TIRO-2110 file (N, C-alpha, C; in Angstrom, 1 decimal):
// TIRO-2110
79.7, 141.7, 78.8, N, 1, A
80.0, 140.7, 78.2, CA, 1, A
81.4, 140.0, 78.9, C, 1, A
81.6, 139.1, 79.9, N, 2, A
82.6, 139.0, 80.3, CA, 2, A
83.4, 138.2, 79.6, C, 2, A
84.6, 138.0, 79.7, N, 3, A
85.5, 137.1, 78.7, CA, 3, A
86.1, 135.2, 79.8, C, 3, A
86.1, 134.4, 78.7, N, 4, A
85.5, 133.5, 79.0, CA, 4, A
87.3, 132.9, 79.9, C, 4, A
86.6, 131.8, 80.6, N, 5, A
87.3, 130.8, 81.2, CA, 5, A
88.7, 130.6, 80.2, C, 5, A
89.7, 130.7, 80.7, N, 6, A
90.4, 129.5, 80.6, CA, 6, A
91.5, 128.6, 81.0, C, 6, A
91.0, 127.0, 80.8, N, 7, A
91.5, 126.5, 82.1, CA, 7, A
92.5, 126.3, 81.3, C, 7, A
93.8, 126.0, 81.8, N, 8, A
94.7, 124.8, 81.4, CA, 8, A
95.4, 123.3, 82.5, C, 8, A
95.3, 122.8, 81.5, N, 9, A
95.6, 121.9, 82.5, CA, 9, A
97.4, 121.4, 83.1, C, 9, A
97.2, 120.6, 84.2, N, 10, A
98.9, 120.4, 84.6, CA, 10, A
99.8, 119.8, 84.4, C, 10, A
100.2, 119.4, 84.0, N, 11, A
101.2, 118.1, 83.3, CA, 11, A
101.3, 117.2, 84.4, C, 11, A
101.0, 116.2, 84.1, N, 12, A
101.0, 115.1, 85.2, CA, 12, A
102.1, 114.2, 85.4, C, 12, A
103.1, 114.3, 86.7, N, 13, A
104.3, 114.0, 86.5, CA, 13, A
104.2, 113.0, 87.3, C, 13, A
104.5, 111.8, 86.9, N, 14, A
104.7, 110.3, 87.4, CA, 14, A
106.3, 109.4, 87.9, C, 14, A
107.1, 110.4, 87.5, N, 15, A
108.6, 110.6, 87.4, CA, 15, A
108.9, 110.0, 88.7, C, 15, A
108.3, 110.0, 89.8, N, 16, A
108.3, 110.1, 91.2, CA, 16, A
108.0, 108.3, 91.7, C, 16, A
106.9, 107.5, 90.9, N, 17, A
106.5, 106.6, 91.2, CA, 17, A
107.0, 105.8, 90.9, C, 17, A
107.1, 104.3, 91.5, N, 18, A
107.7, 102.9, 91.4, CA, 18, A
107.1, 102.1, 91.7, C, 18, A
107.6, 100.9, 91.1, N, 19, A
106.2, 99.7, 91.2, CA, 19, A
106.1, 99.5, 92.1, C, 19, A
106.3, 99.8, 93.9, N, 20, A
106.1, 98.9, 94.8, CA, 20, A
104.8, 100.0, 94.6, C, 20, A
104.1, 101.1, 94.4, N, 21, A
103.0, 101.5, 94.6, CA, 21, A
102.3, 101.6, 93.8, C, 21, A
102.0, 100.4, 92.7, N, 22, A
100.9, 99.7, 91.8, CA, 22, A
100.5, 98.9, 93.2, C, 22, A
100.7, 98.0, 93.9, N, 23, A
100.4, 97.2, 95.5, CA, 23, A
98.9, 98.3, 96.0, C, 23, A
99.7, 99.3, 96.3, N, 24, A
98.2, 99.9, 96.9, CA, 24, A
97.5, 100.5, 95.8, C, 24, A
97.8, 101.0, 94.3, N, 25, A
96.7, 101.1, 93.6, CA, 25, A
95.7, 100.0, 93.3, C, 25, A
96.0, 99.1, 93.3, N, 26, A
95.4, 97.9, 93.2, CA, 26, A
94.7, 97.6, 94.0, C, 26, A
94.9, 97.9, 96.0, N, 27, A
94.3, 97.1, 96.5, CA, 27, A
93.2, 98.4, 97.0, C, 27, A
93.6, 99.7, 96.5, N, 28, A
92.6, 100.4, 96.5, CA, 28, A
91.0, 100.3, 95.8, C, 28, A
92.0, 99.9, 94.2, N, 29, A
90.6, 99.5, 93.3, CA, 29, A
89.8, 98.7, 93.8, C, 29, A
90.5, 97.0, 94.7, N, 30, A
89.9, 95.8, 95.0, CA, 30, A
89.0, 96.3, 96.4, C, 30, A
89.9, 97.2, 97.2, N, 31, A
88.9, 97.5, 97.9, CA, 31, A
87.3, 98.8, 97.7, C, 31, A
87.7, 98.9, 96.4, N, 32, A
86.2, 99.6, 96.0, CA, 32, A
85.2, 99.4, 95.3, C, 32, A
86.0, 97.9, 94.6, N, 33, A
84.9, 97.1, 93.6, CA, 33, A
84.4, 96.1, 95.0, C, 33, A
84.8, 96.4, 96.0, N, 34, A
84.5, 95.6, 97.1, CA, 34, A
83.5, 95.8, 97.9, C, 34, A
83.6, 97.6, 98.1, N, 35, A
82.8, 98.0, 98.8, CA, 35, A
81.5, 98.7, 98.2, C, 35, A
81.7, 99.0, 97.2, N, 36, A
80.7, 98.9, 96.1, CA, 36, A
79.7, 97.8, 96.1, C, 36, A
80.3, 96.5, 95.8, N, 37, A
80.0, 95.0, 96.4, CA, 37, A
78.8, 95.0, 97.3, C, 37, A
79.0, 95.8, 98.7, N, 38, A
78.6, 95.5, 99.4, CA, 38, A
77.5, 96.6, 99.3, C, 38, A
78.0, 97.7, 99.5, N, 39, A
76.6, 98.9, 98.6, CA, 39, A
75.4, 98.5, 98.0, C, 39, A
76.1, 97.5, 97.1, N, 40, A
74.7, 97.1, 96.0, CA, 40, A
73.9, 96.3, 96.3, C, 40, A
74.8, 95.3, 97.1, N, 41, A
73.9, 93.8, 97.1, CA, 41, A
73.3, 94.2, 98.8, C, 41, A
73.4, 94.7, 99.7, N, 42, A
72.9, 95.5, 100.8, CA, 42, A
71.9, 96.6, 100.0, C, 42, A
72.0, 97.5, 99.5, N, 43, A
70.4, 98.6, 99.0, CA, 43, A
69.7, 98.0, 97.9, C, 43, A
70.6, 97.9, 96.7, N, 44, A
70.0, 97.2, 96.3, CA, 44, A
68.8, 96.0, 96.0, C, 44, A
70.3, 95.2, 96.0, N, 45, A
69.5, 94.0, 96.5, CA, 45, A
68.8, 93.4, 97.5, C, 45, A
69.0, 94.7, 98.9, N, 46, A
68.5, 94.2, 99.8, CA, 46, A
68.6, 92.9, 100.5, C, 46, A
70.1, 91.8, 100.3, N, 47, A
70.4, 90.9, 101.1, CA, 47, A
72.0, 90.9, 100.1, C, 47, A
72.3, 91.4, 101.6, N, 48, A
74.0, 91.3, 101.3, CA, 48, A
74.8, 90.7, 101.4, C, 48, A
76.2, 90.5, 101.1, N, 49, A
77.3, 89.7, 101.1, CA, 49, A
78.0, 89.6, 102.6, C, 49, A
78.2, 88.7, 102.9, N, 50, A
78.0, 88.3, 104.2, CA, 50, A
80.2, 89.0, 104.5, C, 50, A
80.5, 88.5, 103.3, N, 51, A
82.3, 88.7, 103.5, CA, 51, A
82.7, 89.8, 103.2, C, 51, A
81.8, 90.9, 102.8, N, 52, A
81.9, 92.2, 101.5, CA, 52, A
82.5, 93.4, 103.5, C, 52, A
81.9, 93.2, 104.4, N, 53, A
81.8, 94.0, 105.0, CA, 53, A
83.5, 94.0, 105.4, C, 53, A
83.9, 92.8, 106.6, N, 54, A
85.5, 91.7, 106.8, CA, 54, A
86.3, 92.7, 106.1, C, 54, A
86.0, 91.9, 104.8, N, 55, A
87.1, 92.1, 103.6, CA, 55, A
87.6, 93.7, 103.2, C, 55, A
86.6, 94.5, 103.5, N, 56, A
86.9, 95.8, 103.1, CA, 56, A
87.5, 96.5, 104.0, C, 56, A
87.1, 95.8, 105.8, N, 57, A
87.7, 96.5, 107.0, CA, 57, A
89.8, 96.2, 106.8, C, 57, A
89.5, 94.6, 106.1, N, 58, A
91.5, 94.5, 106.1, CA, 58, A
92.0, 95.3, 105.2, C, 58, A
90.8, 95.5, 104.2, N, 59, A
91.9, 96.0, 102.5, CA, 59, A
92.3, 97.4, 102.9, C, 59, A
91.5, 98.3, 103.6, N, 60, A
91.4, 99.2, 104.3, CA, 60, A
92.8, 99.3, 104.4, C, 60, A
93.0, 98.6, 105.9, N, 61, A
94.3, 98.2, 106.7, CA, 61, A
95.2, 98.2, 105.5, C, 61, A
95.7, 97.4, 104.8, N, 62, A
96.4, 97.4, 104.0, CA, 62, A
97.0, 98.1, 102.8, C, 62, A
95.6, 99.7, 102.7, N, 63, A
95.9, 100.4, 102.4, CA, 63, A
96.4, 101.0, 102.7, C, 63, A
96.5, 101.8, 104.5, N, 64, A
96.7, 102.9, 104.8, CA, 64, A
98.0, 102.7, 105.2, C, 64, A
98.4, 100.9, 105.0, N, 65, A
99.8, 100.5, 105.9, CA, 65, A
101.3, 99.9, 104.7, C, 65, A
100.5, 100.0, 103.4, N, 66, A
101.2, 99.9, 102.5, CA, 66, A
101.3, 101.1, 101.5, C, 66, A
100.3, 101.8, 101.6, N, 67, A
100.4, 103.4, 101.1, CA, 67, A
101.7, 104.5, 102.3, C, 67, A
101.7, 103.8, 103.3, N, 68, A
102.5, 104.5, 104.5, CA, 68, A
104.1, 104.6, 104.0, C, 68, A
104.4, 103.5, 103.6, N, 69, A
105.4, 102.9, 102.5, CA, 69, A
105.9, 103.8, 101.9, C, 69, A
104.8, 104.2, 100.9, N, 70, A
105.6, 104.9, 99.8, CA, 70, A
105.4, 106.3, 100.8, C, 70, A
104.4, 106.7, 101.3, N, 71, A
104.7, 108.2, 101.9, CA, 71, A
106.4, 108.5, 102.7, C, 71, A
106.6, 107.2, 103.1, N, 72, A
107.9, 107.1, 104.1, CA, 72, A
109.0, 107.9, 103.0, C, 72, A
109.4, 106.4, 101.6, N, 73, A
109.7, 106.9, 100.9, CA, 73, A
110.3, 107.8, 100.5, C, 73, A
108.4, 108.8, 100.1, N, 74, A
108.9, 109.7, 99.6, CA, 74, A
108.9, 111.1, 100.4, C, 74, A
108.7, 111.2, 101.5, N, 75, A
109.2, 112.1, 103.2, CA, 75, A
108.1, 112.9, 102.8, C, 75, A
107.0, 112.6, 102.6, N, 76, A
105.5, 113.5, 102.3, CA, 76, A
105.4, 112.8, 103.7, C, 76, A
105.4, 112.5, 104.8, N, 77, A
103.9, 112.3, 106.0, CA, 77, A
103.6, 113.8, 106.4, C, 77, A
103.9, 114.3, 107.1, N, 78, A
102.9, 115.4, 107.9, CA, 78, A
103.9, 115.8, 108.8, C, 78, A
104.1, 117.1, 108.9, N, 79, A
105.6, 117.5, 109.9, CA, 79, A
105.0, 119.5, 110.0, C, 79, A
105.3, 119.6, 110.9, N, 80, A
105.2, 121.4, 111.2, CA, 80, A
105.7, 122.2, 111.0, C, 80, A
106.0, 122.5, 109.4, N, 81, A
106.7, 123.7, 109.3, CA, 81, A
107.1, 124.3, 109.8, C, 81, A
106.3, 125.1, 110.2, N, 82, A
106.2, 126.9, 110.6, CA, 82, A
107.3, 127.0, 111.5, C, 82, A
107.2, 126.5, 112.9, N, 83, A
108.8, 126.3, 113.8, CA, 83, A
110.0, 126.1, 112.7, C, 83, A
110.1, 125.8, 111.5, N, 84, A
111.0, 125.5, 110.6, CA, 84, A
111.3, 127.2, 110.1, C, 84, A
110.3, 127.8, 110.5, N, 85, A
110.5, 128.9, 109.5, CA, 85, A
111.6, 130.2, 110.3, C, 85, A
111.2, 129.8, 111.7, N, 86, A
111.7, 130.9, 112.5, CA, 86, A
113.1, 130.2, 113.5, C, 86, A
113.9, 129.3, 113.0, N, 87, A
114.2, 128.6, 113.7, CA, 87, A
116.0, 128.4, 112.7, C, 87, A
117.0, 128.9, 113.4, N, 88, A
118.1, 129.3, 112.2, CA, 88, A
118.9, 128.1, 111.5, C, 88, A
119.5, 127.9, 110.3, N, 89, A
119.7, 126.5, 110.0, CA, 89, A
120.2, 125.1, 110.7, C, 89, A
121.0, 125.6, 111.4, N, 90, A
121.9, 124.9, 112.1, CA, 90, A
120.6, 124.2, 113.0, C, 90, A
120.3, 125.2, 113.8, N, 91, A
119.0, 124.5, 114.3, CA, 91, A
118.0, 123.7, 113.4, C, 91, A
117.5, 123.8, 112.5, N, 92, A
117.0, 123.0, 111.3, CA, 92, A
117.3, 122.0, 111.3, C, 92, A
118.7, 121.8, 110.7, N, 93, A
119.9, 120.4, 110.5, CA, 93, A
119.9, 119.8, 111.8, C, 93, A
119.7, 120.3, 113.5, N, 94, A
119.6, 119.3, 114.7, CA, 94, A
118.2, 118.7, 114.8, C, 94, A
117.3, 119.7, 114.0, N, 95, A
115.7, 119.1, 113.8, CA, 95, A
115.9, 117.7, 113.7, C, 95, A
116.4, 118.4, 112.4, N, 96, A
116.0, 117.2, 111.5, CA, 96, A
116.6, 115.8, 111.5, C, 96, A
117.8, 116.0, 111.7, N, 97, A
118.7, 115.1, 112.6, CA, 97, A
117.5, 114.3, 113.7, C, 97, A
117.5, 114.8, 114.1, N, 98, A
116.4, 114.4, 115.8, CA, 98, A
115.2, 113.3, 115.1, C, 98, A
114.5, 114.6, 114.4, N, 99, A
113.4, 113.5, 113.9, CA, 99, A
113.4, 112.9, 113.2, C, 99, A
114.3, 112.4, 112.2, N, 100, A
114.7, 111.4, 111.2, CA, 100, A
115.2, 109.8, 112.1, C, 100, A
115.8, 110.1, 113.3, N, 101, A
116.3, 109.2, 113.9, CA, 101, A
115.3, 108.3, 115.1, C, 101, A
114.3, 109.5, 115.4, N, 102, A
113.1, 109.1, 116.4, CA, 102, A
112.3, 108.5, 115.7, C, 102, A
112.2, 108.6, 114.6, N, 103, A
111.0, 108.1, 113.2, CA, 103, A
111.2, 106.9, 112.7, C, 103, A
112.9, 106.6, 112.3, N, 104, A
113.4, 105.7, 112.3, CA, 104, A
113.2, 104.9, 113.5, C, 104, A
114.0, 104.9, 114.7, N, 105, A
113.7, 104.3, 116.0, CA, 105, A
111.9, 103.8, 116.2, C, 105, A
111.1, 104.2, 115.9, N, 106, A
109.8, 104.5, 116.4, CA, 106, A
108.8, 103.0, 115.3, C, 106, A
109.3, 103.4, 113.6, N, 107, A
108.6, 102.4, 113.2, CA, 107, A
109.2, 100.6, 113.3, C, 107, A
110.5, 101.3, 113.4, N, 108, A
111.4, 99.8, 114.3, CA, 108, A
110.5, 99.1, 115.7, C, 108, A
110.0, 99.8, 116.0, N, 109, A
110.0, 99.7, 117.6, CA, 109, A
107.7, 98.7, 117.2, C, 109, A
107.5, 99.7, 116.2, N, 110, A
106.1, 99.3, 116.2, CA, 110, A
106.2, 98.0, 115.3, C, 110, A
107.0, 97.7, 114.5, N, 111, A
107.4, 96.8, 113.9, CA, 111, A
107.8, 95.2, 114.8, C, 111, A
108.3, 95.7, 115.4, N, 112, A
108.6, 94.2, 116.5, CA, 112, A
107.1, 94.4, 117.7, C, 112, A
106.0, 95.1, 117.9, N, 113, A
105.3, 95.2, 118.3, CA, 113, A
104.6, 94.6, 117.8, C, 113, A
104.4, 94.8, 116.3, N, 114, A
103.3, 94.1, 115.7, CA, 114, A
103.5, 92.8, 115.2, C, 114, A
105.1, 92.7, 115.2, N, 115, A
105.1, 91.1, 114.9, CA, 115, A
105.1, 90.5, 116.1, C, 115, A
104.6, 90.6, 117.1, N, 116, A
104.2, 90.3, 118.5, CA, 116, A
103.0, 90.0, 118.7, C, 116, A
102.1, 91.0, 118.2, N, 117, A
101.2, 90.2, 118.6, CA, 117, A
100.9, 89.8, 116.6, C, 117, A
101.3, 89.9, 116.1, N, 118, A
100.8, 88.7, 114.8, CA, 118, A
101.3, 87.2, 115.6, C, 118, A
102.6, 87.1, 116.0, N, 119, A
103.0, 85.9, 116.4, CA, 119, A
102.1, 85.3, 117.2, C, 119, A
100.9, 86.5, 118.5, N, 120, A
100.3, 85.9, 119.2, CA, 120, A
98.8, 85.5, 119.4, C, 120, A
98.4, 86.1, 117.8, N, 121, A
97.1, 85.9, 117.0, CA, 121, A
97.1, 84.1, 116.8, C, 121, A
96.0, 84.1, 116.7, N, 122, A
95.9, 82.2, 116.7, CA, 122, A
94.0, 82.5, 115.9, C, 122, A
93.5, 83.9, 115.7, N, 123, A
91.7, 83.6, 115.4, CA, 123, A
91.8, 83.4, 114.1, C, 123, A
91.0, 83.0, 113.5, N, 124, A
90.7, 83.0, 112.0, CA, 124, A
89.4, 84.4, 111.6, C, 124, A
89.2, 84.6, 110.4, N, 125, A
88.1, 85.3, 109.8, CA, 125, A
87.6, 85.0, 110.2, C, 125, A
86.4, 85.6, 110.5, N, 126, A
84.8, 85.1, 110.4, CA, 126, A
84.3, 84.3, 109.2, C, 126, A
84.7, 85.0, 108.0, N, 127, A
83.7, 85.2, 106.6, CA, 127, A
84.9, 84.1, 105.7, C, 127, A
85.9, 84.0, 106.3, N, 128, A
86.7, 83.9, 104.9, CA, 128, A
87.2, 82.8, 105.7, C, 128, A
88.2, 81.3, 105.7, N, 129, A
89.1, 80.9, 106.8, CA, 129, A
90.7, 80.6, 106.0, C, 129, A
91.0, 82.2, 106.7, N, 130, A
92.4, 83.0, 106.6, CA, 130, A
92.6, 83.1, 107.8, C, 130, A
93.8, 83.1, 109.0, N, 131, A
94.2, 83.8, 109.9, CA, 131, A
94.3, 84.8, 109.8, C, 131, A
94.1, 85.3, 111.0, N, 132, A
93.6, 86.7, 111.2, CA, 132, A
95.4, 87.3, 111.3, C, 132, A
96.1, 86.4, 111.6, N, 133, A
97.7, 86.8, 111.8, CA, 133, A
98.3, 87.5, 110.4, C, 133, A
97.5, 87.0, 109.2, N, 134, A
98.4, 87.6, 107.8, CA, 134, A
98.5, 88.6, 108.0, C, 134, A
97.0, 89.8, 108.4, N, 135, A
96.8, 90.8, 108.2, CA, 135, A
97.6, 91.6, 109.1, C, 135, A
98.4, 91.0, 110.3, N, 136, A
99.0, 91.8, 110.9, CA, 136, A
100.8, 91.6, 110.6, C, 136, A
101.0, 90.3, 110.4, N, 137, A
102.1, 90.5, 109.4, CA, 137, A
102.5, 90.9, 108.3, C, 137, A
101.2, 91.0, 107.5, N, 138, A
101.0, 92.6, 106.4, CA, 138, A
101.6, 94.0, 107.5, C, 138, A
101.2, 94.2, 108.0, N, 139, A
101.3, 95.2, 108.9, CA, 139, A
102.8, 95.3, 109.3, C, 139, A
102.9, 94.5, 110.0, N, 140, A
104.7, 94.4, 109.8, CA, 140, A
105.5, 94.8, 109.1, C, 140, A
105.6, 94.0, 108.0, N, 141, A
106.6, 94.1, 106.9, CA, 141, A
106.5, 95.9, 106.5, C, 141, A
105.2, 96.2, 106.6, N, 142, A
105.3, 97.3, 106.3, CA, 142, A
105.2, 98.5, 106.9, C, 142, A
105.9, 98.1, 108.3, N, 143, A
106.4, 99.0, 109.2, CA, 143, A
108.0, 98.7, 109.2, C, 143, A
108.2, 97.7, 108.7, N, 144, A
109.7, 96.8, 108.7, CA, 144, A
110.3, 98.1, 107.3, C, 144, A
109.2, 97.6, 105.9, N, 145, A
109.3, 98.4, 104.8, CA, 145, A
110.1, 99.9, 105.4, C, 145, A
109.2, 100.8, 106.7, N, 146, A
109.3, 102.1, 106.4, CA, 146, A
110.1, 102.6, 107.3, C, 146, A
110.6, 101.6, 108.4, N, 147, A
111.9, 102.1, 109.2, CA, 147, A
113.0, 101.7, 108.0, C, 147, A
113.0, 101.2, 106.5, N, 148, A
114.2, 100.6, 105.9, CA, 148, A
114.2, 101.9, 105.3, C, 148, A
112.9, 102.4, 104.6, N, 149, A
112.9, 103.7, 103.9, CA, 149, A
113.3, 105.2, 104.7, C, 149, A
113.0, 105.0, 106.0, N, 150, A
113.3, 106.3, 107.3, CA, 150, A
114.9, 106.2, 107.9, C, 150, A
115.6, 105.1, 107.7, N, 151, A
116.8, 105.0, 108.0, CA, 151, A
117.6, 105.2, 106.4, C, 151, A
117.2, 105.3, 105.4, N, 152, A
117.7, 105.8, 104.2, CA, 152, A
117.8, 107.0, 104.1, C, 152, A
116.5, 107.6, 104.7, N, 153, A
116.1, 108.8, 104.4, CA, 153, A
116.9, 109.8, 104.9, C, 153, A
117.5, 109.1, 107.0, N, 154, A
118.5, 110.0, 107.4, CA, 154, A
119.5, 110.1, 106.9, C, 154, A
119.9, 109.0, 106.5, N, 155, A
121.1, 108.8, 105.9, CA, 155, A
121.5, 109.7, 104.9, C, 155, A
120.5, 109.9, 103.9, N, 156, A
120.6, 110.6, 102.4, CA, 156, A
120.9, 112.3, 103.3, C, 156, A
120.2, 112.3, 104.4, N, 157, A
120.1, 114.2, 104.9, CA, 157, A
121.3, 114.2, 105.5, C, 157, A
121.9, 113.0, 106.7, N, 158, A
123.3, 113.2, 106.7, CA, 158, A
124.1, 113.5, 105.7, C, 158, A
123.8, 112.2, 105.0, N, 159, A
125.3, 112.6, 104.0, CA, 159, A
125.0, 114.3, 103.3, C, 159, A
123.8, 114.6, 103.2, N, 160, A
124.1, 115.6, 101.9, CA, 160, A
123.9, 116.9, 102.5, C, 160, A
123.2, 117.1, 103.9, N, 161, A
123.3, 118.5, 105.3, CA, 161, A
122.3, 119.0, 104.8, C, 161, A
121.7, 118.4, 103.5, N, 162, A
120.1, 119.2, 103.5, CA, 162, A
118.4, 118.3, 103.5, C, 162, A
117.9, 118.6, 103.5, N, 163, A
116.6, 117.9, 103.2, CA, 163, A
115.4, 119.5, 103.2, C, 163, A
114.0, 118.9, 103.1, N, 164, A
113.2, 119.3, 102.3, CA, 164, A
112.5, 121.0, 103.4, C, 164, A
113.1, 120.2, 105.0, N, 165, A
112.6, 121.2, 106.1, CA, 165, A
114.3, 121.7, 106.7, C, 165, A
114.8, 121.5, 106.0, N, 166, A
116.5, 121.9, 106.3, CA, 166, A
116.6, 123.3, 105.0, C, 166, A
115.9, 123.2, 104.0, N, 167, A
116.5, 124.0, 103.2, CA, 167, A
115.4, 124.1, 102.2, C, 167, A
114.5, 124.4, 102.3, N, 168, A
113.1, 124.1, 101.6, CA, 168, A
112.6, 125.1, 100.3, C, 168, A
113.8, 125.9, 99.7, N, 169, A
113.9, 126.9, 98.7, CA, 169, A
115.4, 126.1, 98.1, C, 169, A
115.9, 125.2, 98.0, N, 170, A
116.3, 124.2, 97.3, CA, 170, A
115.7, 123.1, 96.7, C, 170, A
114.2, 122.7, 97.8, N, 171, A
113.9, 121.3, 97.5, CA, 171, A
112.3, 122.1, 96.7, C, 171, A
112.1, 123.1, 96.1, N, 172, A
110.9, 123.8, 96.2, CA, 172, A
110.3, 123.3, 95.1, C, 172, A
110.7, 123.0, 94.6, N, 173, A
109.9, 121.7, 93.3, CA, 173, A
109.7, 120.3, 93.8, C, 173, A
110.5, 120.1, 94.4, N, 174, A
110.4, 118.4, 94.8, CA, 174, A
108.8, 118.5, 95.8, C, 174, A
108.6, 120.1, 96.5, N, 175, A
107.8, 120.1, 97.3, CA, 175, A
106.6, 120.6, 97.1, C, 175, A
106.2, 121.2, 95.6, N, 176, A
105.4, 121.7, 95.1, CA, 176, A
104.6, 120.3, 94.1, C, 176, A
105.6, 119.4, 93.6, N, 177, A
104.7, 118.3, 93.4, CA, 177, A
104.0, 117.1, 94.3, C, 177, A
104.7, 117.2, 95.4, N, 178, A
103.5, 116.5, 96.8, CA, 178, A
102.9, 117.1, 96.8, C, 178, A
102.4, 118.7, 97.0, N, 179, A
101.3, 119.6, 97.4, CA, 179, A
100.5, 118.7, 96.4, C, 179, A
END
């Protein structure tokens, strides 16, 4: 006879969530509804609604880029941590500063480029009477927000002299909360 498996529920911690994260949650559920509606009308009713495919595509773009704002704020974008284990602390600090500055510059550059694309786009969406530039302006705003959060993170890392990559043992609880 084997012992019964005892499962313990982990406590859910939502303390790192902000009101702005709710935008991604709402977009995600609207996307889920639109995709379900597309599936239902196409495969169950055998008469798909024309606008669902295009709107689902644009909602996915919104979820991706607005969700990236949240990832930038939480500093949870992917990073290659393997090399940080073998570099001395001073090298990790230089690498962190370099990465922070490059990331901030990259987001600024992408905000400028996406703003230029949005300004040049004159097409309308196929299924709805909305300019496609609206999507590009949302992407531009997302890159601006990512650049601002990235600049703030850079400032915090420079001021405190530490980060999750520089001193992972000091931030172990935060790192586990993200995983």
